[in-house]
Structure formats: C-alpha cells, structure tokens
RODO-2510 file (C-alpha; in nm, 4 decimals, decimal comma):
residues 402
     n   res          X          Y          Z
     1     m     0,0000     0,0000     0,0000
     2     t     0,1603     0,3210    -0,1167
     3     v     0,1233     0,6764     0,0034
     4     s     0,2689     0,9582    -0,2033
     5     g     0,4237     1,2680    -0,0514
     6     k     0,5889     1,3276     0,2832
     7     q     0,4328     1,1440     0,5763
     8     l     0,3782     1,2297     0,9387
     9     p     0,5732     0,9900     1,1628
    10     h     0,3954     0,6808     1,2922
    11     g     0,3529     0,5709     1,6522
    12     a     0,1810     0,2944     1,8478
    13     a    -0,1757     0,3552     1,9644
    14     k    -0,0913     0,2331     2,3151
    15     d     0,2014     0,4748     2,3483
    16     l    -0,0191     0,7644     2,2316
    17     g    -0,2986     0,7095     2,4814
    18     f    -0,5369     0,5123     2,2609
    19     c    -0,6651     0,1598     2,3279
    20     p    -0,5391    -0,0667     2,0445
    21     q    -0,8394    -0,3009     2,0749
    22     r    -1,0848    -0,0111     2,0514
    23     v    -0,9021     0,1345     1,7532
    24     r    -0,9323    -0,2064     1,5861
    25     k    -1,3039    -0,2089     1,6705
    26     l    -1,3462     0,1196     1,4812
    27     v    -1,1882    -0,0393     1,1756
    28     e    -1,4017    -0,3532     1,2137
    29     v    -1,7219    -0,1468     1,2267
    30     m    -1,6262     0,0392     0,9094
    31     q    -1,5374    -0,2928     0,7433
    32     s    -1,8812    -0,4274     0,8399
    33     e    -2,0409    -0,1250     0,6714
    34     v    -1,8498    -0,2132     0,3546
    35     a    -1,9560    -0,5781     0,3878
    36     t    -2,3244    -0,4780     0,3954
    37     a    -2,2717    -0,2714     0,0764
    38     r    -2,3787     0,0560     0,2399
    39     l    -2,0300     0,2060     0,2121
    40     p    -1,8035     0,1568    -0,0900
    41     g    -1,4822     0,2211     0,1007
    42     a    -1,2976     0,4640     0,3242
    43     v    -0,9615     0,5750     0,4568
    44     a    -0,9397     0,6592     0,8269
    45     l    -0,6538     0,8415     0,9985
    46     i    -0,5914     0,9349     1,3625
    47     a    -0,2836     1,1236     1,4844
    48     r    -0,1791     1,2331     1,8335
    49     h     0,1258     1,4220     1,9590
    50     g     0,2379     1,4549     1,5966
    51     q     0,2341     1,0795     1,5279
    52     v    -0,0111     0,8719     1,3240
    53     l    -0,1575     0,5832     1,5246
    54     l    -0,4091     0,4709     1,2621
    55     h    -0,3982     0,5016     0,8837
    56     q    -0,6263     0,2370     0,7405
    57     n    -0,7784     0,1747     0,3971
    58     i    -1,1080    -0,0135     0,3855
    59     g    -1,3210    -0,1485     0,1001
    60     q    -1,3113    -0,0280    -0,2578
    61     q    -1,1876     0,2902    -0,4214
    62     d    -1,4040     0,2292    -0,7269
    63     p    -1,6812    -0,0234    -0,6634
    64     a    -1,7930    -0,0293    -1,0275
    65     q    -1,4486    -0,1412    -1,1425
    66     g    -1,3589    -0,3477    -0,8378
    67     v    -1,0562    -0,1299    -0,7589
    68     p    -0,9494    -0,1649    -0,3941
    69     m    -0,9144     0,1404    -0,1705
    70     e    -0,5562     0,2541    -0,1150
    71     l    -0,4011     0,4818     0,1433
    72     d    -0,3242     0,7339    -0,1316
    73     s    -0,6696     0,7289    -0,2921
    74     i    -0,7837     1,0771    -0,3972
    75     f    -1,1186     1,2132    -0,2769
    76     r    -1,3366     1,5081    -0,3689
    77     i    -1,3306     1,6886    -0,0363
    78     y    -1,5945     1,9508    -0,1265
    79     s    -1,6423     2,1792     0,1786
    80     m    -1,3196     2,0660     0,3423
    81     t    -1,1817     2,3118     0,0858
    82     k    -1,3276     2,5913     0,3013
    83     p    -1,0790     2,5696     0,5918
    84     i    -0,7861     2,5805     0,3472
    85     v    -0,9241     2,8885     0,1677
    86     s    -1,0044     3,0492     0,5038
    87     v    -0,6386     3,0037     0,6011
    88     a    -0,5424     3,1749     0,2740
    89     v    -0,7586     3,4756     0,3663
    90     m    -0,5967     3,4919     0,7098
    91     q    -0,2534     3,4863     0,5466
    92     l    -0,3522     3,7975     0,3524
    93     m    -0,4680     3,9543     0,6794
    94     e    -0,1364     3,8712     0,8468
    95     r     0,0483     4,0393     0,5581
    96     g    -0,1518     4,3568     0,5984
    97     q    -0,3320     4,3157     0,2658
    98     l    -0,6824     4,3202     0,4136
    99     l    -0,8759     4,3705     0,7370
   100     l    -1,1499     4,1388     0,8532
   101     s    -1,3608     4,4486     0,9206
   102     d    -1,3342     4,5540     0,5550
   103     p    -1,6722     4,5647     0,3788
   104     v    -1,7056     4,3153     0,0941
   105     a    -1,7833     4,6105    -0,1344
   106     k    -1,4260     4,7382    -0,0888
   107     y    -1,3097     4,4494    -0,3079
   108     f    -1,6261     4,3886    -0,5092
   109     p    -1,7936     4,7251    -0,5884
   110     e    -2,1020     4,5435    -0,7158
   111     f    -2,1819     4,4620    -0,3510
   112     a    -2,2151     4,8344    -0,2713
   113     d    -2,5719     4,8174    -0,4037
   114     i    -2,6626     4,4818    -0,2464
   115     q    -3,0238     4,4535    -0,1298
   116     i    -3,1898     4,2349     0,1319
   117     s    -3,5199     4,0591     0,0731
   118     t    -3,7553     4,0515     0,3713
   119     v    -4,1168     3,9431     0,4073
   120     v    -4,3567     4,2129     0,5276
   121     g    -4,7261     4,1315     0,5524
   122     g    -4,6751     3,8141     0,3499
   123     h    -4,5034     3,9968     0,0645
   124     a    -4,1340     4,0103    -0,0282
   125     v    -3,9871     4,3572     0,0171
   126     v    -3,6409     4,4456    -0,1119
   127     q    -3,4505     4,7160     0,0737
   128     r    -3,1001     4,8209     0,1759
   129     p    -2,9472     4,6200     0,4627
   130     k    -2,8653     4,8111     0,7815
   131     n    -2,5122     4,6670     0,7883
   132     e    -2,2641     4,6004     0,5115
   133     p    -2,1343     4,2422     0,4986
   134     t    -1,7659     4,2217     0,5928
   135     v    -1,4793     3,9810     0,5303
   136     q    -1,5315     3,8450     0,8821
   137     d    -1,8972     3,7841     0,7979
   138     l    -1,7903     3,5787     0,4972
   139     l    -1,5480     3,3724     0,7068
   140     r    -1,8066     3,2960     0,9756
   141     h    -2,1127     3,2651     0,7429
   142     t    -2,2999     3,5663     0,8811
   143     a    -2,2962     3,7769     0,5608
   144     g    -2,6655     3,7185     0,4870
   145     l    -2,5911     3,4707     0,2070
   146     t    -2,7273     3,1160     0,1739
   147     y    -2,6953     2,7939    -0,0299
   148     e    -2,9513     2,6820    -0,2847
   149     i    -2,9199     2,3238    -0,1528
   150     l    -3,0407     2,4201     0,1955
   151     g    -3,4047     2,4931     0,1217
   152     n    -3,6676     2,6304    -0,1110
   153     e    -3,6974     2,9890     0,0091
   154     p    -3,7350     3,2560    -0,2647
   155     i    -3,3689     3,3647    -0,2413
   156     q    -3,2519     3,0026    -0,2515
   157     r    -3,4605     2,9506    -0,5650
   158     q    -3,2909     3,2556    -0,7172
   159     y    -2,9508     3,0979    -0,6416
   160     a    -3,0619     2,7844    -0,8241
   161     q    -3,2040     2,9793    -1,1190
   162     a    -2,8767     3,1746    -1,1466
   163     r    -2,6885     2,8421    -1,1530
   164     l    -2,4473     2,9531    -0,8835
   165     a    -2,3277     2,5936    -0,8565
   166     s    -2,1947     2,6103    -1,2121
   167     r    -1,8175     2,5973    -1,2406
   168     d    -1,8317     2,7472    -1,5904
   169     r    -1,7882     3,1017    -1,4528
   170     s    -1,4591     3,2460    -1,3359
   171     n    -1,4350     3,3523    -0,9716
   172     p    -1,4867     3,7236    -1,0595
   173     e    -1,7892     3,6301    -1,2721
   174     f    -1,9277     3,4291    -0,9806
   175     a    -1,8905     3,7324    -0,7516
   176     k    -2,0909     3,9467    -0,9946
   177     a    -2,3655     3,6854    -1,0256
   178     l    -2,3892     3,6525    -0,6471
   179     a    -2,4060     4,0304    -0,5986
   180     g    -2,7066     4,0419    -0,8328
   181     i    -2,9202     3,8393    -0,5893
   182     p    -3,0570     3,9974    -0,2684
   183     l    -2,9306     3,8850     0,0699
   184     m    -3,1509     3,6446     0,2641
   185     f    -3,0616     3,7852     0,6078
   186     e    -2,9367     4,1082     0,7627
   187     p    -2,5538     4,0811     0,7736
   188     g    -2,4093     4,0023     1,1146
   189     t    -2,7357     3,8760     1,2648
   190     v    -2,7804     3,5112     1,1577
   191     w    -2,5518     3,2120     1,0959
   192     e    -2,6507     3,0535     0,7648
   193     y    -2,4164     2,8160     0,5874
   194     s    -2,3553     2,9692     0,2484
   195     r    -2,1611     3,0354    -0,0679
   196     a    -1,9521     3,2867     0,1292
   197     t    -1,6309     3,0837     0,0925
   198     d    -1,6721     3,0737    -0,2846
   199     l    -1,6706     3,4533    -0,2644
   200     l    -1,3620     3,4360    -0,0418
   201     g    -1,1909     3,2424    -0,3206
   202     a    -1,2627     3,5336    -0,5516
   203     l    -1,1347     3,7694    -0,2806
   204     v    -0,8022     3,5839    -0,2575
   205     e    -0,7649     3,6233    -0,6333
   206     m    -0,8581     3,9911    -0,6204
   207     v    -0,6140     4,0793    -0,3423
   208     s    -0,3229     3,8549    -0,4430
   209     g    -0,3391     3,8950    -0,8203
   210     q    -0,3025     3,5165    -0,8561
   211     t    -0,5514     3,2445    -0,9390
   212     l    -0,6832     3,0755    -0,6274
   213     g    -0,5112     2,7495    -0,7158
   214     a    -0,1773     2,9240    -0,7685
   215     f    -0,2048     3,1138    -0,4386
   216     l    -0,2876     2,7974    -0,2453
   217     q    -0,0008     2,6094    -0,4084
   218     v     0,2592     2,8743    -0,3281
   219     n     0,1400     2,9605     0,0225
   220     i    -0,0173     2,6455     0,1722
   221     l    -0,0057     2,3273    -0,0355
   222     g     0,3566     2,3559    -0,1465
   223     p     0,5041     2,4569     0,1908
   224     l     0,3122     2,1798     0,3701
   225     g     0,4056     1,9112     0,1177
   226     m     0,0443     1,8478     0,0163
   227     v     0,1449     1,6964    -0,3168
   228     d    -0,1926     1,5432    -0,4088
   229     t    -0,4235     1,8372    -0,3285
   230     s    -0,5490     2,0416    -0,6231
   231     f    -0,8546     2,1628    -0,8110
   232     v    -0,7701     1,9350    -1,1043
   233     v    -0,6304     1,5828    -1,0696
   234     p    -0,3619     1,5324    -1,3389
   235     p    -0,3981     1,2369    -1,5794
   236     d    -0,1221     1,0327    -1,4168
   237     k    -0,3270     1,0261    -1,0935
   238     h    -0,6720     0,9549    -1,2415
   239     h    -0,6436     0,5869    -1,1459
   240     r    -0,6371     0,6923    -0,7783
   241     i    -0,9689     0,8835    -0,7708
   242     a    -1,2273     0,7353    -0,5331
   243     e    -1,5815     0,6925    -0,6631
   244     p    -1,9234     0,6394    -0,5002
   245     f    -2,1597     0,3548    -0,5745
   246     a    -2,3210     0,3884    -0,9168
   247     v    -2,6591     0,3738    -0,7404
   248     d    -2,7004     0,5049    -0,3862
   249     p    -2,7799     0,2144    -0,1480
   250     d    -3,0292     0,4205     0,0535
   251     g    -3,1879     0,6554    -0,1992
   252     g    -3,1700     0,4465    -0,5141
   253     i    -3,0420     0,7411    -0,7186
   254     a    -2,7135     0,7855    -0,9014
   255     p    -2,4810     1,0174    -0,7036
   256     r    -2,3457     1,3021    -0,9156
   257     l    -2,0071     1,4235    -0,7960
   258     i    -1,7934     1,6957    -0,9524
   259     d    -1,5499     1,5920    -1,2228
   260     v    -1,2015     1,6658    -1,0922
   261     r    -1,0303     1,5213    -1,3997
   262     k    -1,0494     1,8290    -1,6203
   263     p    -1,0005     2,2034    -1,5658
   264     v    -1,3009     2,4281    -1,5129
   265     a    -1,3339     2,8056    -1,5219
   266     m    -1,4081     2,8386    -1,1497
   267     e    -1,1671     2,7111    -0,8881
   268     a    -1,4362     2,7002    -0,6203
   269     g    -1,3115     2,8172    -0,2829
   270     g    -1,6075     2,6561    -0,1116
   271     a    -1,6008     2,3076    -0,2566
   272     g    -1,3533     2,2475    -0,5396
   273     l    -1,0460     2,0651    -0,4081
   274     a    -0,9489     1,7000    -0,4298
   275     s    -0,7103     1,5600    -0,1700
   276     t    -0,5819     1,2524     0,0127
   277     s    -0,5920     1,1481     0,3758
   278     a    -0,2155     1,1971     0,4116
   279     d    -0,2239     1,5451     0,2567
   280     y    -0,5118     1,6677     0,4683
   281     a    -0,3471     1,5206     0,7769
   282     r    -0,0481     1,7473     0,7136
   283     f    -0,2798     2,0497     0,6980
   284     l    -0,4497     1,9516     1,0255
   285     q    -0,1193     1,8787     1,1994
   286     c     0,0022     2,2222     1,0945
   287     l    -0,3045     2,3801     1,2571
   288     l    -0,2639     2,1675     1,5703
   289     n     0,0997     2,2799     1,5878
   290     g    -0,0119     2,6441     1,5846
   291     g     0,0449     2,7120     1,2140
   292     v     0,3804     2,5423     1,1521
   293     l     0,4899     2,2033     1,0181
   294     d     0,8435     2,0802     0,9477
   295     g     0,9779     2,4323     0,9836
   296     q     0,7245     2,5810     0,7402
   297     r     0,5075     2,8431     0,9117
   298     i     0,1896     2,9356     0,7245
   299     l     0,0126     3,1231     1,0095
   300     s     0,1036     3,2540     1,3531
   301     n    -0,0065     3,0588     1,6585
   302     a    -0,2200     3,3578     1,7619
   303     t    -0,4007     3,3578     1,4261
   304     v    -0,4785     2,9853     1,4493
   305     r    -0,6235     3,0340     1,7973
   306     y    -0,8260     3,3292     1,6708
   307     m    -0,9616     3,1317     1,3729
   308     t    -1,0654     2,8370     1,5875
   309     a    -1,2389     3,0446     1,8568
   310     d    -1,6131     3,1063     1,8419
   311     h    -1,7019     3,4164     1,6380
   312     l    -2,0793     3,3981     1,6759
   313     g    -2,1326     3,4914     2,0386
   314     q    -2,5007     3,5871     2,0606
   315     i    -2,5584     3,5574     1,6842
   316     g    -2,8223     3,2889     1,6367
   317     v    -2,8264     2,9952     1,3968
   318     h    -3,0943     2,9766     1,1267
   319     r    -3,2733     2,6722     1,2652
   320     a    -3,5769     2,6889     1,0357
   321     g    -3,3824     2,5593     0,7345
   322     r    -3,1402     2,2730     0,6780
   323     s    -2,8459     2,4953     0,7628
   324     g    -2,9191     2,4506     1,1324
   325     e    -2,8545     2,0765     1,1071
   326     l    -2,4912     2,1506     1,0220
   327     l    -2,4254     2,3417     1,3438
   328     p    -2,5847     2,1421     1,6281
   329     p    -2,6681     2,2948     1,9671
   330     g    -2,3581     2,3370     2,1813
   331     h    -2,1525     2,4683     1,8892
   332     g    -2,0400     2,8037     1,7570
   333     f    -1,8474     2,8897     1,4444
   334     g    -1,5014     3,0340     1,3954
   335     l    -1,3350     3,1517     1,0754
   336     g    -1,3752     2,8451     0,8560
   337     f    -1,4530     2,5855     1,1260
   338     a    -1,7367     2,4821     1,3543
   339     v    -1,6264     2,5088     1,7190
   340     r    -1,7539     2,3053     2,0132
   341     l    -1,8559     2,5270     2,3056
   342     e    -1,9516     2,2655     2,5652
   343     e    -1,8536     1,9105     2,6561
   344     g    -2,2202     1,8132     2,6515
   345     i    -2,5383     1,9231     2,4690
   346     a    -2,4401     1,7913     2,1233
   347     a    -2,5437     1,4358     2,0357
   348     q    -2,1894     1,3140     1,9689
   349     a    -1,8686     1,2918     2,1673
   350     g    -1,6106     1,5696     2,1759
   351     s    -1,4128     1,8113     2,3909
   352     k    -1,4751     2,1788     2,4495
   353     g    -1,2674     2,3707     2,1958
   354     l    -1,2781     2,0957     1,9312
   355     y    -1,3103     2,2316     1,5771
   356     f    -1,4280     2,0456     1,2698
   357     w    -1,5926     2,0409     0,9295
   358     g    -1,6742     1,8019     0,6476
   359     g    -1,7588     1,7698     0,2799
   360     i    -2,0921     1,6858     0,1201
   361     a    -1,9589     1,3614    -0,0323
   362     g    -1,8829     1,2301     0,3166
   363     t    -1,5302     1,3387     0,4099
   364     t    -1,4895     1,4671     0,7667
   365     f    -1,2275     1,5835     1,0163
   366     f    -1,2045     1,7100     1,3722
   367     v    -0,9186     1,8580     1,5722
   368     d    -0,9061     1,8415     1,9533
   369     p    -0,6427     2,0880     2,0810
   370     s    -0,7038     2,0029     2,4474
   371     k    -0,6161     1,6377     2,3849
   372     d    -0,3556     1,7158     2,1142
   373     f    -0,4998     1,4917     1,8446
   374     f    -0,6997     1,4970     1,5244
   375     a    -0,8871     1,2428     1,3170
   376     l    -1,0174     1,2377     0,9627
   377     m    -1,2112     1,0004     0,7444
   378     m    -1,2280     1,0095     0,3677
   379     l    -1,5159     0,8484     0,1805
   380     q    -1,7449     0,9151    -0,1162
   381     a    -2,0936     0,8302     0,0068
   382     p    -2,3020     1,1510    -0,0083
   383     n    -2,6286     1,0115     0,1274
   384     q    -2,4668     0,8390     0,4246
   385     r    -2,2499     1,1244     0,5557
   386     d    -2,4853     1,2189     0,8416
   387     y    -2,4539     0,8648     0,9755
   388     y    -2,0831     0,8014     0,9348
   389     r    -1,9580     1,1343     1,0723
   390     p    -2,0932     1,0887     1,4289
   391     l    -2,0248     0,7140     1,4175
   392     f    -1,6584     0,7827     1,3417
   393     r    -1,6251     1,0596     1,6012
   394     n    -1,7906     0,8556     1,8777
   395     m    -1,5697     0,5540     1,8157
   396     v    -1,2507     0,7613     1,8046
   397     y    -1,3341     0,9081     2,1452
   398     a    -1,4275     0,5625     2,2722
   399     a    -1,0685     0,4567     2,1953
   400     l    -0,9099     0,7611     2,3646
   401     l    -0,7952     0,6641     2,7138
   402     e    -0,6109     0,9737     2,8367
***
C-alpha cells in the first residue's frame, strides 16, 4: 500500500494514549459497513502528539471497477476546501493586505448596491441592509448569504435559477452573479451556511493577483508538502480517484459528484479541491501545531487560535432551514470551522474547543487541541455522511484513554 508525498511519523496507539483493541473495533465497524454494501470504502486516519496511530484503507476505491481502496486514494473533499481557503484569507490579513472588518464592497464594488429581501405582511420587500457584509462575515457565514441546496426559500430559488453551482464562470464572474441576488438575512445577525467561501476564493484572487489554485499552491499546499491536493487531478493520478456507488444504497439514485479530472473556469473556494488522507493530515497537523509544520510556518499561533475560537457569540443559527442541522446545539463557528462550546449538549462525543468540518460527499475531520490529536475520514458516500460522521467521532473518542 503506497502513500505519495511526505508522511507524518507513525507511533503505536498504546504509546499515544489510545486503546489498540478499541481502535481495531473502529476499523471492524467500518469494514462491516463495507460488507453490507452501504459504504463503498474509506480511509481513516488518527494522529496524536504529531504521530499517526491509525492510517487504514477499507473497502473499494471504485466499486464499479472493483478497484481496492488505497491509502493514497484521492477524494473530492468539497467543503473541506473551506478551511484551506479560510487560512489563505488569514494569510492575507497577516500580511496587511486586508482587514477582517473591511466591507465586501471594498473588493467587489457590485456589492455596494446589495439589497436584502424581507417578508412584510406576506409579501417580499427588497430594501437596503442596515449593515454592510464584511470579510469576517464571509469567514463565519454571517454575511446574509445562503446555499440553494439548503431549502426552497425565494432567495434560494434565485440561487438555483442563477446556476451559482456552475463551475463554468470564473471567480470574478461568480462574484458578480452573487451580488445580483438579494441577501436572505441582515448581515451580522444570523448564521446561515452559504456560498460565502466561494466569494472568499474570488477575494483571494482579487487581493493577491493570482488564481486561487496558484495562491494555495505557493502559500499552503507547497510549503506543507500536500502533493496530491489540487482543483484538477492530473492524468497520471486519475487511477487513484475514489468513486461512489453507481446507485445510492439508501436513496436508489445515481450520485453526481464533480469531475475533478479536467479544468473548469471556477476554482471554487467553497467546494472544489481534491485531496488525500495523508495530505489533509499534514494540513491539520500544521493547525494543531499552531500554524507550523516541518519548519514551514503558514500562520502565527495567535491567528490559528483566533480562527478556531467562536465568532458567533449571541448571533443565532438559522434553525428553520437545513443549515441549522450543520451546526448542532452546543456549537459556535469560527473563521472556517465549527467550534464546540460545551462538553455536553451535542449528540456526539467531543471536547470543548474541538473544531471540525466536512464535505458533502462524506469526508470529515475534527481537531481536539485540548487532547492534542486529530482524526479524519475520507469516503465518497453523499447520502450516508450524516450517519458516518458521528459514528466515526464517537468511536474515536471511545478509543481515547487519556
């Protein structure tokens, strides 16, 4: 079993405070999910104190072709792109190239005339928002934006009609299309998961003068040795791309995932990257180390702490739509990550201060600074993600002994 790129060092589960038998049980449960044909395959990784105690491939990389899963299989990570792009924005902040308090309109003048759509007496009324959305609002999803996949509200229908999910536009063209649709909420008042990080991708391009992919390569992916993370998987790596079942085992439909084999106009900051377990582990270890890995510093320790603190405070979560399901009670949101506020309340295990996110095709990660470890699981099973994410987290914590 091969893994390309530079690896984190390995250690024994017992020496790192994990129960070897319980770690094996986690693998056995995932293998049983593969055996029942509900999960095509997965790669799981746990690291503590800078050492990997579990890196396991399970099942098939491509069930249609019978290709076994490998440790270096490449996955569409979708929204796990967001933390990487959020780090890029914070790098620009550290260099004095932007302020988080800057209004979005400073970089995209078309947002100077943005409207907000509210319902008054049962009728939609469009008016000026009281507050301008800021860069911080984009990072913490409080800019008043939404996602067309989260509901069927009038603004969400406008997103769908405008084909905001299309990757045929460039990032600047996406920004213009987004600015032409009214906000769904007053900026700074509601947490609603949104296309904000796609706009941040356009912002990185605007401020840096580079394409998003080029900026990430020079400033994050290259320095961290993330050799298999990119918006386009080159032809010599196509045989490593993980695929879902041709027909979803629960819904009976054919999953449609983005094609990462060929270039597209939009390098989507919210959902466009492909990556491997080993690559993403290097990114997470860098964050856990306070922004440095193998002598390469991409952020200051203070900035990492700031990003992974709660930035919502008294700002409420939009619980009426599907967005609320993504941020369960007991959680806040930082700058690119959900943040756990309490040991209890949420319906899955975790420590106070844990931060996490996942991708719509099923990939997931969480980082626990208080216990100095992280875990991630890569899979391509869109319909099953809400089951496997808590299952994985609970079993990782079940194996943690100290």
